[in-house]
N, C-alpha and C positions, 0 to 999 in steps of 0.2 A: 076200285076199278072204274075207269072213265065210262060214261054212258055212250059217247060217240067217238069216232075216230076222225082226226083231222084229215084234210085232203092230202097232206104231205107229212105223214107221221114219221117220227124217228123210229128206229128199231125198238127202243125202250118204250115209246108210246104204244106201239103195236103190241108188244109183249104184255104190257099192262092191260090193254084193252081185251086181249084174248083171255087173260086170267092166269091163275096160279100154275097151271100145267104148261104154260109156254116157257121155253128156255131160250135164252140168247146165247149164241155161240160166237165168240169173237172171230174176226176175219182170219182166215188161214188155219183155223182149228177144227173145222167141221170135217168129218171123215165119212166116206161111203165104202163099206167093205174093206176097211183098213187103208184106203187111199185118201190122203188129205186133198180136199178140193178147195178152190179159192176163186172168188169173183172179185179180183183185185183187192181193194181194202174194205170190202163190204162184209158185214156180219151175216150170219144165218139165224133166223128165228125158227125154232122147232115148235110147230103149232099142231097139237093132236086133234084140233077141231076143223082144220082146213078141209074144204070140200074137194080137193084135188091132191095130186102127188106133190106139187110144188107151185109156187107163184112168185112173182117179183113185185116189189114196190121200189120206188126210187130210193136208192141207198141201201137196200138189203134184199136178201132172198128169204122166202118162207118155204119150209118143207114140212110135210106131214110124215113123221117117222114110221108109223105102222104101215102106211101104204108104200113108202119108199123101200121098206125092207123086203118087199115081195119080188120085184123084177130082177133079172140078171144084172150083174154089175155094170156092164156097158150101157144098159138101158137107164139105170139109176144115174150114171154119169151124164148120159145124153139129156135126161130130164133136167138135171141141175144146171148144166151149161146152156141148155135152151133158155131157162129163166135168166141166167146170167147174161145171155145175149140180148135180152130185152133191155138190160141196163145200158148197153152201149149202142144198140142200133134202133131202139124204139119198139113200137108195138107190132111191127110186121112179123107175123108168125113164121112165114117162110124164111125170112132172113134170120130169125132166131134159131130155126132148125139148122140152117146152114152154118151159123156161128158155132153151134154145138158140134156139128160134124167136123168143122175146121179145127176146133180145139181137140177133139178126139184123135184126129190124125196127127196133129202137132205133138200131143202128149203121149201118143202111142197106145191108147186104150180102145181105139175104134178101128177094127179090121173088117174084112168082108163078112165073116160069120157074125161079128157083133152088129154089123149093119142089118143082117138078116134078123137078128133078135129085135132090133129097134123097129123094123118094118112089121114084124109079127106083133109086136106090142101095140102099134098104132093101127093095124089092119082094120079093126072093127070100128074105129072112130068115125063118127058121122060128121058131115060138113056142118059148120055153124057160121055165124057172122064173121068170125076171124080166122077159122081154120078150114083148110081143104079137107075133103074126106080122106080117111087113112090111106087107101091105095094111091090116091093122087099125091098125097104128101110124101109117100114112100118114093114115088118116081122122082120128085124134086130132091129128096134127100140123097138118093142114089146119084143123081146128076151132080149135085154139089160134091159128093164124095169123089166121083170120077174126076172132076175139075181140080179138087184139092190134092188128090194123090198124083195126078198128072203134073201139077206144078211142082210138087215136092221131089219128084224123081231127079 
């Protein structure tokens, strides 16, 4: 196992760095509650040691399976596509949130009650250097949802 991780690791480098329990899932083969999810041609690395539900690196998504098993399906999908959003729009957390909402509306897994689940999930989140506090984030997510569903009508 490598002692350090390069600044631009491949999924294989990352999995080797994490260790034996990391699993590399090829693009288009990762599932959440029976639903195949895909971040274009990027694989998913399952990391049981990750300190969050999911994360993104250039060229791949990282998921902590035991944490991702807990929330409702729509929240799992929202988390995954939030990280995927970083791959295409960069580090802006609000834009990644909106990317996920847009994907959910487009793919049909995010409706009003699912949006309530997402907001409930993030409600207690504290503001940090990159994220708004949960309630403020929810306001922005609901605004994005309203814009996205209005456009799709």
